[in-house]
All heavy atoms as TSV, in Angstrom:
chain	resi	resn	atom	element	x	y	z
A	1	MET	N	N	98.610	-103.007	-71.955
A	1	MET	CA	C	98.638	-101.833	-72.801
A	1	MET	C	C	98.748	-100.561	-71.959
A	1	MET	O	O	99.447	-99.616	-72.316
A	1	MET	CB	C	97.371	-101.814	-73.660
A	1	MET	CG	C	97.396	-100.749	-74.721
A	1	MET	SD	S	98.700	-101.111	-75.886
A	1	MET	CE	C	98.107	-100.331	-77.294
A	2	ARG	N	N	98.081	-100.555	-70.836
A	2	ARG	CA	C	98.095	-99.394	-69.946
A	2	ARG	C	C	99.490	-99.191	-69.360
A	2	ARG	O	O	99.959	-98.066	-69.188
A	2	ARG	CB	C	97.042	-99.590	-68.854
A	2	ARG	CG	C	96.790	-98.387	-68.049
A	2	ARG	CD	C	95.638	-98.626	-67.118
A	2	ARG	NE	N	94.870	-97.418	-67.035
A	2	ARG	CZ	C	93.884	-97.227	-66.225
A	2	ARG	NH1	N	93.494	-98.221	-65.432
A	2	ARG	NH2	N	93.247	-96.088	-66.203
A	3	VAL	N	N	100.164	-100.297	-69.017
A	3	VAL	CA	C	101.511	-100.214	-68.466
A	3	VAL	C	C	102.463	-99.687	-69.511
A	3	VAL	O	O	103.350	-98.869	-69.211
A	3	VAL	CB	C	101.969	-101.621	-67.973
A	3	VAL	CG1	C	103.409	-101.608	-67.545
A	3	VAL	CG2	C	101.062	-102.104	-66.836
A	4	LEU	N	N	102.308	-100.111	-70.765
A	4	LEU	CA	C	103.167	-99.638	-71.840
A	4	LEU	C	C	103.037	-98.128	-72.044
A	4	LEU	O	O	104.020	-97.416	-72.183
A	4	LEU	CB	C	102.849	-100.376	-73.130
A	4	LEU	CG	C	103.671	-99.980	-74.364
A	4	LEU	CD1	C	105.148	-100.243	-74.110
A	4	LEU	CD2	C	103.184	-100.708	-75.581
A	5	LYS	N	N	101.817	-97.616	-71.982
A	5	LYS	CA	C	101.594	-96.166	-72.106
A	5	LYS	C	C	102.255	-95.427	-70.959
A	5	LYS	O	O	102.873	-94.384	-71.145
A	5	LYS	CB	C	100.105	-95.864	-72.162
A	5	LYS	CG	C	99.443	-96.140	-73.471
A	5	LYS	CD	C	97.984	-95.700	-73.453
A	5	LYS	CE	C	97.329	-95.979	-74.761
A	5	LYS	NZ	N	95.929	-95.563	-74.764
A	6	SER	N	N	102.130	-95.949	-69.743
A	6	SER	CA	C	102.756	-95.314	-68.592
A	6	SER	C	C	104.273	-95.280	-68.724
A	6	SER	O	O	104.911	-94.272	-68.413
A	6	SER	CB	C	102.378	-96.061	-67.305
A	6	SER	OG	O	100.993	-96.006	-67.087
A	7	VAL	N	N	104.830	-96.361	-69.197
A	7	VAL	CA	C	106.285	-96.425	-69.388
A	7	VAL	C	C	106.728	-95.428	-70.457
A	7	VAL	O	O	107.745	-94.716	-70.296
A	7	VAL	CB	C	106.732	-97.860	-69.754
A	7	VAL	CG1	C	108.190	-97.901	-70.212
A	7	VAL	CG2	C	106.526	-98.813	-68.588
A	8	LEU	N	N	105.988	-95.326	-71.546
A	8	LEU	CA	C	106.337	-94.376	-72.614
A	8	LEU	C	C	106.218	-92.941	-72.135
A	8	LEU	O	O	107.054	-92.101	-72.467
A	8	LEU	CB	C	105.442	-94.608	-73.828
A	8	LEU	CG	C	105.705	-95.899	-74.604
A	8	LEU	CD1	C	104.678	-96.056	-75.731
A	8	LEU	CD2	C	107.109	-95.907	-75.163
A	9	VAL	N	N	105.201	-92.628	-71.360
A	9	VAL	CA	C	105.042	-91.282	-70.818
A	9	VAL	C	C	106.180	-90.955	-69.863
A	9	VAL	O	O	106.759	-89.858	-69.931
A	9	VAL	CB	C	103.662	-91.111	-70.127
A	9	VAL	CG1	C	103.607	-89.841	-69.319
A	9	VAL	CG2	C	102.545	-91.161	-71.152
A	10	LEU	N	N	106.544	-91.878	-68.992
A	10	LEU	CA	C	107.650	-91.640	-68.084
A	10	LEU	C	C	108.971	-91.478	-68.835
A	10	LEU	O	O	109.790	-90.621	-68.477
A	10	LEU	CB	C	107.752	-92.792	-67.081
A	10	LEU	CG	C	106.681	-92.797	-65.995
A	10	LEU	CD1	C	106.764	-94.064	-65.155
A	10	LEU	CD2	C	106.788	-91.573	-65.115
A	11	ALA	N	N	109.181	-92.270	-69.880
A	11	ALA	CA	C	110.407	-92.132	-70.673
A	11	ALA	C	C	110.458	-90.787	-71.373
A	11	ALA	O	O	111.508	-90.148	-71.452
A	11	ALA	CB	C	110.489	-93.269	-71.691
A	12	ALA	N	N	109.339	-90.326	-71.896
A	12	ALA	CA	C	109.298	-89.015	-72.559
A	12	ALA	C	C	109.558	-87.900	-71.570
A	12	ALA	O	O	110.313	-86.957	-71.860
A	12	ALA	CB	C	107.948	-88.808	-73.229
A	13	MET	N	N	109.006	-87.999	-70.371
A	13	MET	CA	C	109.227	-86.972	-69.362
A	13	MET	C	C	110.695	-86.974	-68.917
A	13	MET	O	O	111.292	-85.910	-68.748
A	13	MET	CB	C	108.309	-87.195	-68.174
A	13	MET	CG	C	106.856	-86.887	-68.483
A	13	MET	SD	S	105.691	-87.350	-67.191
A	13	MET	CE	C	106.382	-86.609	-65.747
A	14	ALA	N	N	111.264	-88.137	-68.753
A	14	ALA	CA	C	112.684	-88.220	-68.361
A	14	ALA	C	C	113.583	-87.634	-69.429
A	14	ALA	O	O	114.538	-86.919	-69.133
A	14	ALA	CB	C	113.073	-89.673	-68.095
A	15	THR	N	N	113.251	-87.888	-70.693
A	15	THR	CA	C	114.061	-87.330	-71.800
A	15	THR	C	C	113.992	-85.817	-71.799
A	15	THR	O	O	115.017	-85.146	-71.965
A	15	THR	CB	C	113.519	-87.874	-73.144
A	15	THR	OG1	O	113.622	-89.306	-73.129
A	15	THR	CG2	C	114.314	-87.332	-74.315
A	16	LEU	N	N	112.834	-85.249	-71.599
A	16	LEU	CA	C	112.687	-83.789	-71.552
A	16	LEU	C	C	113.463	-83.189	-70.392
A	16	LEU	O	O	114.078	-82.122	-70.509
A	16	LEU	CB	C	111.225	-83.404	-71.493
A	16	LEU	CG	C	110.415	-83.667	-72.763
A	16	LEU	CD1	C	108.938	-83.386	-72.522
A	16	LEU	CD2	C	110.928	-82.828	-73.902
A	17	LEU	N	N	113.431	-83.837	-69.227
A	17	LEU	CA	C	114.143	-83.327	-68.072
A	17	LEU	C	C	115.649	-83.412	-68.261
A	17	LEU	O	O	116.403	-82.529	-67.781
A	17	LEU	CB	C	113.740	-84.092	-66.808
A	17	LEU	CG	C	112.330	-83.805	-66.301
A	17	LEU	CD1	C	111.975	-84.760	-65.173
A	17	LEU	CD2	C	112.223	-82.363	-65.856
A	18	ILE	N	N	116.115	-84.425	-68.945
A	18	ILE	CA	C	117.552	-84.578	-69.180
A	18	ILE	C	C	118.077	-83.589	-70.214
A	18	ILE	O	O	119.145	-83.028	-70.078
A	18	ILE	CB	C	117.878	-86.026	-69.579
A	18	ILE	CG1	C	117.667	-86.946	-68.376
A	18	ILE	CG2	C	119.289	-86.161	-70.103
A	18	ILE	CD1	C	117.725	-88.424	-68.710
A	19	GLU	N	N	117.319	-83.345	-71.264
A	19	GLU	CA	C	117.805	-82.476	-72.350
A	19	GLU	C	C	117.647	-80.991	-72.034
A	19	GLU	O	O	118.304	-80.173	-72.674
A	19	GLU	CB	C	117.138	-82.822	-73.661
A	19	GLU	CG	C	115.712	-82.365	-73.794
A	19	GLU	CD	C	115.104	-82.722	-75.104
A	19	GLU	OE1	O	115.554	-83.641	-75.773
A	19	GLU	OE2	O	114.131	-82.035	-75.483
A	20	ALA	N	N	116.845	-80.614	-71.097
A	20	ALA	CA	C	116.651	-79.202	-70.775
A	20	ALA	C	C	117.942	-78.509	-70.336
A	20	ALA	O	O	118.242	-77.419	-70.832
A	20	ALA	CB	C	115.550	-79.049	-69.727
A	21	PRO	N	N	118.749	-79.098	-69.455
A	21	PRO	CA	C	119.999	-78.433	-69.081
A	21	PRO	C	C	120.974	-78.309	-70.259
A	21	PRO	O	O	121.681	-77.336	-70.372
A	21	PRO	CB	C	120.590	-79.334	-67.999
A	21	PRO	CG	C	119.433	-80.070	-67.456
A	21	PRO	CD	C	118.482	-80.252	-68.594
A	22	ALA	N	N	120.993	-79.296	-71.145
A	22	ALA	CA	C	121.881	-79.235	-72.305
A	22	ALA	C	C	121.435	-78.102	-73.225
A	22	ALA	O	O	122.287	-77.390	-73.806
A	22	ALA	CB	C	121.863	-80.555	-73.042
A	23	PHE	N	N	120.159	-77.904	-73.408
A	23	PHE	CA	C	119.673	-76.822	-74.253
A	23	PHE	C	C	120.011	-75.468	-73.642
A	23	PHE	O	O	120.440	-74.554	-74.344
A	23	PHE	CB	C	118.153	-76.933	-74.451
A	23	PHE	CG	C	117.586	-75.874	-75.325
A	23	PHE	CD1	C	117.823	-75.899	-76.683
A	23	PHE	CD2	C	116.842	-74.854	-74.790
A	23	PHE	CE1	C	117.308	-74.899	-77.514
A	23	PHE	CE2	C	116.325	-73.850	-75.589
A	23	PHE	CZ	C	116.549	-73.890	-76.955
A	24	ALA	N	N	119.899	-75.340	-72.337
A	24	ALA	CA	C	120.219	-74.086	-71.670
A	24	ALA	C	C	121.718	-73.809	-71.738
A	24	ALA	O	O	122.137	-72.657	-71.791
A	24	ALA	CB	C	119.761	-74.139	-70.223
A	25	HIS	N	N	122.537	-74.849	-71.724
A	25	HIS	CA	C	123.982	-74.678	-71.759
A	25	HIS	C	C	124.424	-74.075	-73.094
A	25	HIS	O	O	125.352	-73.292	-73.146
A	25	HIS	CB	C	124.667	-76.048	-71.574
A	25	HIS	CG	C	126.130	-76.021	-71.856
A	25	HIS	ND1	N	127.049	-75.533	-70.977
A	25	HIS	CD2	C	126.815	-76.445	-72.938
A	25	HIS	CE1	C	128.254	-75.651	-71.501
A	25	HIS	NE2	N	128.153	-76.204	-72.668
A	26	HIS	N	N	123.764	-74.396	-74.165
A	26	HIS	CA	C	124.148	-73.921	-75.491
A	26	HIS	C	C	123.329	-72.693	-75.885
A	26	HIS	O	O	122.604	-72.699	-76.863
A	26	HIS	CB	C	124.009	-75.030	-76.508
A	26	HIS	CG	C	125.014	-76.110	-76.311
A	26	HIS	ND1	N	124.741	-77.251	-75.607
A	26	HIS	CD2	C	126.299	-76.210	-76.685
A	26	HIS	CE1	C	125.805	-78.004	-75.572
A	26	HIS	NE2	N	126.777	-77.389	-76.219
A	27	SER	N	N	123.468	-71.661	-75.112
A	27	SER	CA	C	122.776	-70.410	-75.400
A	27	SER	C	C	123.555	-69.591	-76.421
A	27	SER	O	O	124.772	-69.622	-76.449
A	27	SER	CB	C	122.633	-69.591	-74.106
A	27	SER	OG	O	122.154	-68.315	-74.398
A	28	PHE	N	N	122.847	-68.861	-77.261
A	28	PHE	CA	C	123.472	-68.018	-78.266
A	28	PHE	C	C	123.253	-66.560	-77.937
A	28	PHE	O	O	123.371	-65.688	-78.801
A	28	PHE	CB	C	122.933	-68.355	-79.655
A	28	PHE	CG	C	123.272	-69.755	-80.093
A	28	PHE	CD1	C	122.346	-70.767	-79.992
A	28	PHE	CD2	C	124.531	-70.040	-80.564
A	28	PHE	CE1	C	122.654	-72.042	-80.387
A	28	PHE	CE2	C	124.867	-71.323	-80.948
A	28	PHE	CZ	C	123.934	-72.324	-80.865
A	29	ALA	N	N	122.957	-66.228	-76.679
A	29	ALA	CA	C	122.670	-64.883	-76.255
A	29	ALA	C	C	123.904	-63.961	-76.407
A	29	ALA	O	O	123.753	-62.761	-76.573
A	29	ALA	CB	C	122.180	-64.867	-74.816
A	30	MET	N	N	125.106	-64.539	-76.343
A	30	MET	CA	C	126.313	-63.709	-76.418
A	30	MET	C	C	126.691	-63.342	-77.843
A	30	MET	O	O	127.609	-62.565	-78.062
A	30	MET	CB	C	127.452	-64.450	-75.742
A	30	MET	CG	C	127.882	-65.710	-76.454
A	30	MET	SD	S	128.976	-66.680	-75.462
A	30	MET	CE	C	127.986	-68.143	-75.280
A	31	PHE	N	N	125.986	-63.861	-78.843
A	31	PHE	CA	C	126.324	-63.626	-80.220
A	31	PHE	C	C	125.317	-62.677	-80.856
A	31	PHE	O	O	124.135	-62.719	-80.566
A	31	PHE	CB	C	126.370	-64.930	-81.019
A	31	PHE	CG	C	127.370	-65.917	-80.491
A	31	PHE	CD1	C	126.950	-67.052	-79.833
A	31	PHE	CD2	C	128.713	-65.673	-80.645
A	31	PHE	CE1	C	127.874	-67.951	-79.358
A	31	PHE	CE2	C	129.648	-66.579	-80.153
A	31	PHE	CZ	C	129.211	-67.720	-79.494
A	32	ASP	N	N	125.805	-61.825	-81.754
A	32	ASP	CA	C	124.943	-60.932	-82.510
A	32	ASP	C	C	124.794	-61.490	-83.915
A	32	ASP	O	O	125.708	-61.400	-84.743
A	32	ASP	CB	C	125.576	-59.527	-82.559
A	32	ASP	CG	C	124.684	-58.513	-83.249
A	32	ASP	OD1	O	123.577	-58.890	-83.675
A	32	ASP	OD2	O	125.105	-57.359	-83.383
A	33	ASN	N	N	123.655	-62.086	-84.200
A	33	ASN	CA	C	123.431	-62.749	-85.486
A	33	ASN	C	C	123.268	-61.747	-86.637
A	33	ASN	O	O	123.275	-62.150	-87.791
A	33	ASN	CB	C	122.204	-63.626	-85.414
A	33	ASN	CG	C	122.444	-64.839	-84.531
A	33	ASN	OD1	O	123.559	-65.300	-84.368
A	33	ASN	ND2	N	121.385	-65.333	-83.930
A	34	THR	N	N	123.136	-60.460	-86.326
A	34	THR	CA	C	122.946	-59.477	-87.377
A	34	THR	C	C	124.270	-58.887	-87.841
A	34	THR	O	O	124.320	-58.155	-88.827
A	34	THR	CB	C	122.026	-58.343	-86.904
A	34	THR	OG1	O	122.659	-57.661	-85.790
A	34	THR	CG2	C	120.676	-58.887	-86.467
A	35	LYS	N	N	125.364	-59.148	-87.147
A	35	LYS	CA	C	126.651	-58.550	-87.457
A	35	LYS	C	C	127.583	-59.577	-88.097
A	35	LYS	O	O	127.759	-60.688	-87.594
A	35	LYS	CB	C	127.300	-58.028	-86.164
A	35	LYS	CG	C	128.599	-57.286	-86.372
A	35	LYS	CD	C	129.128	-56.756	-85.053
A	35	LYS	CE	C	130.435	-56.046	-85.241
A	35	LYS	NZ	N	130.984	-55.572	-83.978
A	36	THR	N	N	128.187	-59.211	-89.202
A	36	THR	CA	C	129.153	-60.066	-89.879
A	36	THR	C	C	130.551	-59.532	-89.625
A	36	THR	O	O	130.816	-58.344	-89.796
A	36	THR	CB	C	128.893	-60.103	-91.404
A	36	THR	OG1	O	127.568	-60.549	-91.615
A	36	THR	CG2	C	129.861	-61.014	-92.106
A	37	VAL	N	N	131.459	-60.409	-89.215
A	37	VAL	CA	C	132.830	-60.035	-88.944
A	37	VAL	C	C	133.744	-60.861	-89.837
A	37	VAL	O	O	133.614	-62.079	-89.925
A	37	VAL	CB	C	133.184	-60.309	-87.454
A	37	VAL	CG1	C	134.646	-59.979	-87.175
A	37	VAL	CG2	C	132.286	-59.518	-86.541
A	38	THR	N	N	134.665	-60.197	-90.525
A	38	THR	CA	C	135.638	-60.864	-91.357
A	38	THR	C	C	136.997	-60.734	-90.724
A	38	THR	O	O	137.449	-59.627	-90.409
A	38	THR	CB	C	135.661	-60.236	-92.790
A	38	THR	OG1	O	134.336	-60.309	-93.329
A	38	THR	CG2	C	136.627	-60.974	-93.675
A	39	LEU	N	N	137.643	-61.860	-90.507
A	39	LEU	CA	C	138.955	-61.878	-89.896
A	39	LEU	C	C	139.992	-62.324	-90.926
A	39	LEU	O	O	139.772	-63.287	-91.659
A	39	LEU	CB	C	138.989	-62.856	-88.705
A	39	LEU	CG	C	138.009	-62.544	-87.574
A	39	LEU	CD1	C	138.012	-63.650	-86.573
A	39	LEU	CD2	C	138.361	-61.214	-86.938
A	40	ASP	N	N	141.105	-61.640	-90.962
A	40	ASP	CA	C	142.181	-61.985	-91.895
A	40	ASP	C	C	143.435	-62.221	-91.087
A	40	ASP	O	O	143.928	-61.315	-90.384
A	40	ASP	CB	C	142.402	-60.819	-92.893
A	40	ASP	CG	C	143.371	-61.208	-93.994
A	40	ASP	OD1	O	143.584	-62.414	-94.214
A	40	ASP	OD2	O	143.910	-60.293	-94.638
A	41	GLY	N	N	143.957	-63.434	-91.119
A	41	GLY	CA	C	145.137	-63.754	-90.345
A	41	GLY	C	C	145.600	-65.178	-90.594
A	41	GLY	O	O	145.164	-65.832	-91.542
A	42	THR	N	N	146.467	-65.646	-89.749
A	42	THR	CA	C	147.029	-66.978	-89.846
A	42	THR	C	C	146.560	-67.811	-88.670
A	42	THR	O	O	146.616	-67.343	-87.535
A	42	THR	CB	C	148.577	-66.919	-89.836
A	42	THR	OG1	O	148.999	-66.052	-90.882
A	42	THR	CG2	C	149.188	-68.283	-90.036
A	43	ILE	N	N	146.111	-69.012	-88.951
A	43	ILE	CA	C	145.666	-69.891	-87.891
A	43	ILE	C	C	146.869	-70.384	-87.117
A	43	ILE	O	O	147.785	-71.013	-87.673
A	43	ILE	CB	C	144.845	-71.068	-88.440
A	43	ILE	CG1	C	143.578	-70.555	-89.092
A	43	ILE	CG2	C	144.508	-72.071	-87.328
A	43	ILE	CD1	C	142.765	-71.618	-89.784
A	44	LYS	N	N	146.895	-70.071	-85.823
A	44	LYS	CA	C	147.983	-70.498	-84.939
A	44	LYS	C	C	147.683	-71.880	-84.366
A	44	LYS	O	O	148.548	-72.728	-84.312
A	44	LYS	CB	C	148.184	-69.504	-83.803
A	44	LYS	CG	C	149.242	-69.925	-82.811
A	44	LYS	CD	C	149.349	-68.947	-81.659
A	44	LYS	CE	C	150.326	-69.464	-80.617
A	44	LYS	NZ	N	150.315	-68.678	-79.409
A	45	ASP	N	N	146.464	-72.069	-83.916
A	45	ASP	CA	C	146.122	-73.347	-83.275
A	45	ASP	C	C	144.635	-73.630	-83.447
A	45	ASP	O	O	143.798	-72.727	-83.484
A	45	ASP	CB	C	146.447	-73.244	-81.781
A	45	ASP	CG	C	146.347	-74.588	-81.049
A	45	ASP	OD1	O	146.447	-75.636	-81.717
A	45	ASP	OD2	O	146.170	-74.571	-79.828
A	46	PHE	N	N	144.348	-74.906	-83.616
A	46	PHE	CA	C	142.963	-75.362	-83.674
A	46	PHE	C	C	142.810	-76.454	-82.641
A	46	PHE	O	O	143.551	-77.432	-82.644
A	46	PHE	CB	C	142.638	-75.903	-85.065
A	46	PHE	CG	C	141.240	-76.483	-85.149
A	46	PHE	CD1	C	140.137	-75.655	-85.249
A	46	PHE	CD2	C	141.038	-77.842	-85.108
A	46	PHE	CE1	C	138.870	-76.195	-85.312
A	46	PHE	CE2	C	139.784	-78.399	-85.162
A	46	PHE	CZ	C	138.702	-77.562	-85.271
A	47	GLN	N	N	141.879	-76.266	-81.715
A	47	GLN	CA	C	141.647	-77.241	-80.645
A	47	GLN	C	C	140.228	-77.780	-80.778
A	47	GLN	O	O	139.267	-77.017	-80.764
A	47	GLN	CB	C	141.823	-76.598	-79.287
A	47	GLN	CG	C	143.189	-76.011	-79.047
A	47	GLN	CD	C	143.224	-75.182	-77.758
A	47	GLN	OE1	O	142.252	-75.095	-77.033
A	47	GLN	NE2	N	144.373	-74.565	-77.505
A	48	TYR	N	N	140.147	-79.079	-80.901
A	48	TYR	CA	C	138.830	-79.711	-80.899
A	48	TYR	C	C	138.732	-80.516	-79.611
A	48	TYR	O	O	139.315	-81.597	-79.487
A	48	TYR	CB	C	138.620	-80.616	-82.106
A	48	TYR	CG	C	137.274	-81.288	-82.089
A	48	TYR	CD1	C	136.132	-80.558	-82.430
A	48	TYR	CD2	C	137.118	-82.593	-81.712
A	48	TYR	CE1	C	134.899	-81.137	-82.397
A	48	TYR	CE2	C	135.879	-83.187	-81.670
A	48	TYR	CZ	C	134.767	-82.458	-82.025
A	48	TYR	OH	O	133.534	-83.040	-81.977
A	49	THR	N	N	138.074	-79.945	-78.636
A	49	THR	CA	C	137.832	-80.633	-77.379
A	49	THR	C	C	136.338	-80.813	-77.253
A	49	THR	O	O	135.604	-79.841	-77.060
A	49	THR	CB	C	138.384	-79.808	-76.183
A	49	THR	OG1	O	137.828	-78.504	-76.234
A	49	THR	CG2	C	139.891	-79.706	-76.231
A	50	ASN	N	N	135.902	-82.025	-77.431
A	50	ASN	CA	C	134.492	-82.341	-77.467
A	50	ASN	C	C	133.795	-81.759	-76.237
A	50	ASN	O	O	134.273	-81.948	-75.128
A	50	ASN	CB	C	134.327	-83.861	-77.493
A	50	ASN	CG	C	132.936	-84.274	-77.882
A	50	ASN	OD1	O	132.182	-83.502	-78.433
A	50	ASN	ND2	N	132.627	-85.521	-77.640
A	51	PRO	N	N	132.749	-81.014	-76.337
A	51	PRO	CA	C	131.928	-80.761	-77.503
A	51	PRO	C	C	132.178	-79.413	-78.170
A	51	PRO	O	O	131.366	-78.954	-78.950
A	51	PRO	CB	C	130.520	-80.776	-76.901
A	51	PRO	CG	C	130.711	-80.123	-75.569
A	51	PRO	CD	C	132.073	-80.594	-75.106
A	52	HIS	N	N	133.287	-78.737	-77.834
A	52	HIS	CA	C	133.543	-77.398	-78.387
A	52	HIS	C	C	134.857	-77.384	-79.147
A	52	HIS	O	O	135.735	-78.187	-78.917
A	52	HIS	CB	C	133.600	-76.368	-77.260
A	52	HIS	CG	C	132.358	-76.317	-76.437
A	52	HIS	ND1	N	131.198	-75.736	-76.877
A	52	HIS	CD2	C	132.079	-76.797	-75.211
A	52	HIS	CE1	C	130.274	-75.864	-75.947
A	52	HIS	NE2	N	130.778	-76.522	-74.940
A	53	SER	N	N	134.991	-76.437	-80.050
A	53	SER	CA	C	136.250	-76.257	-80.758
A	53	SER	C	C	136.665	-74.792	-80.677
A	53	SER	O	O	135.821	-73.899	-80.533
A	53	SER	CB	C	136.119	-76.683	-82.227
A	53	SER	OG	O	135.125	-75.948	-82.866
A	54	TRP	N	N	137.970	-74.566	-80.748
A	54	TRP	CA	C	138.514	-73.212	-80.623
A	54	TRP	C	C	139.537	-73.014	-81.735
A	54	TRP	O	O	140.307	-73.891	-82.065
A	54	TRP	CB	C	139.214	-73.016	-79.271
A	54	TRP	CG	C	138.277	-73.228	-78.129
A	54	TRP	CD1	C	138.122	-74.384	-77.408
A	54	TRP	CD2	C	137.355	-72.306	-77.584
A	54	TRP	NE1	N	137.174	-74.219	-76.447
A	54	TRP	CE2	C	136.687	-72.951	-76.529
A	54	TRP	CE3	C	137.033	-70.982	-77.868
A	54	TRP	CZ2	C	135.695	-72.311	-75.772
A	54	TRP	CZ3	C	136.071	-70.373	-77.106
A	54	TRP	CH2	C	135.431	-71.020	-76.079
A	55	ILE	N	N	139.566	-71.801	-82.304
A	55	ILE	CA	C	140.556	-71.437	-83.285
A	55	ILE	C	C	141.292	-70.206	-82.762
A	55	ILE	O	O	140.686	-69.192	-82.439
A	55	ILE	CB	C	139.925	-71.095	-84.650
A	55	ILE	CG1	C	139.228	-72.316	-85.214
A	55	ILE	CG2	C	140.985	-70.578	-85.638
A	55	ILE	CD1	C	138.482	-72.051	-86.498
A	56	GLN	N	N	142.640	-70.299	-82.693
A	56	GLN	CA	C	143.455	-69.159	-82.323
A	56	GLN	C	C	144.010	-68.593	-83.623
A	56	GLN	O	O	144.653	-69.284	-84.403
A	56	GLN	CB	C	144.580	-69.584	-81.397
A	56	GLN	CG	C	144.088	-70.006	-80.046
A	56	GLN	CD	C	145.231	-70.378	-79.122
A	56	GLN	OE1	O	146.384	-70.413	-79.506
A	56	GLN	NE2	N	144.879	-70.684	-77.871
A	57	LEU	N	N	143.788	-67.306	-83.844
A	57	LEU	CA	C	144.123	-66.644	-85.087
A	57	LEU	C	C	145.115	-65.524	-84.805
A	57	LEU	O	O	144.912	-64.708	-83.906
A	57	LEU	CB	C	142.856	-66.077	-85.718
A	57	LEU	CG	C	142.920	-65.523	-87.106
A	57	LEU	CD1	C	143.260	-66.624	-88.103
A	57	LEU	CD2	C	141.580	-64.902	-87.492
A	58	LEU	N	N	146.215	-65.492	-85.569
A	58	LEU	CA	C	147.187	-64.402	-85.458
A	58	LEU	C	C	146.806	-63.335	-86.475
A	58	LEU	O	O	146.748	-63.576	-87.678
A	58	LEU	CB	C	148.599	-64.925	-85.772
A	58	LEU	CG	C	149.134	-65.982	-84.832
A	58	LEU	CD1	C	150.495	-66.495	-85.330
A	58	LEU	CD2	C	149.254	-65.448	-83.426
A	59	VAL	N	N	146.549	-62.129	-85.972
A	59	VAL	CA	C	146.115	-61.024	-86.814
A	59	VAL	C	C	147.191	-59.927	-86.748
A	59	VAL	O	O	147.618	-59.516	-85.659
A	59	VAL	CB	C	144.764	-60.469	-86.347
A	59	VAL	CG1	C	144.329	-59.323	-87.208
A	59	VAL	CG2	C	143.710	-61.562	-86.352
A	60	VAL	N	N	147.661	-59.442	-87.909
A	60	VAL	CA	C	148.745	-58.471	-87.962
A	60	VAL	C	C	148.313	-57.127	-87.375
A	60	VAL	O	O	148.970	-56.563	-86.517
A	60	VAL	CB	C	149.252	-58.320	-89.418
A	60	VAL	CG1	C	150.320	-57.251	-89.458
A	60	VAL	CG2	C	149.790	-59.637	-89.905
A	61	ASP	N	N	147.205	-56.592	-87.854
A	61	ASP	CA	C	146.743	-55.273	-87.422
A	61	ASP	C	C	145.440	-55.460	-86.619
A	61	ASP	O	O	144.361	-55.170	-87.120
A	61	ASP	CB	C	146.516	-54.376	-88.628
A	61	ASP	CG	C	146.176	-52.964	-88.227
A	61	ASP	OD1	O	146.519	-52.557	-87.091
A	61	ASP	OD2	O	145.553	-52.257	-89.023
A	62	ALA	N	N	145.560	-55.931	-85.409
A	62	ALA	CA	C	144.384	-56.207	-84.591
A	62	ALA	C	C	143.801	-54.918	-84.020
A	62	ALA	O	O	144.504	-54.090	-83.465
A	62	ALA	CB	C	144.735	-57.149	-83.441
A	63	GLN	N	N	142.501	-54.726	-84.213
A	63	GLN	CA	C	141.798	-53.588	-83.657
A	63	GLN	C	C	140.649	-54.140	-82.830
A	63	GLN	O	O	140.058	-55.149	-83.128
A	63	GLN	CB	C	141.214	-52.716	-84.769
A	63	GLN	CG	C	142.251	-52.085	-85.631
A	63	GLN	CD	C	141.625	-51.251	-86.754
A	63	GLN	OE1	O	140.406	-51.211	-86.849
A	63	GLN	NE2	N	142.435	-50.646	-87.557
A	64	THR	N	N	140.330	-53.421	-81.739
A	64	THR	CA	C	139.222	-53.880	-80.883
A	64	THR	C	C	137.928	-53.230	-81.285
A	64	THR	O	O	137.873	-52.216	-81.875
A	64	THR	CB	C	139.509	-53.590	-79.414
A	64	THR	OG1	O	139.763	-52.182	-79.259
A	64	THR	CG2	C	140.668	-54.406	-78.928
């Protein structure tokens, strides 16, 4: 029973160490969750490259 507990504790610690870099990779610091942006245009391309996706949008009157 003691060995089983040790194995479970080690497995839990390994899981936490492995998932920490993945959590840091997916930061939302670059996004402003309080601002809503509406885009009107035509979708030129949609790329789904695991684990991210990208949409290229053609906008007639683009303003920065």
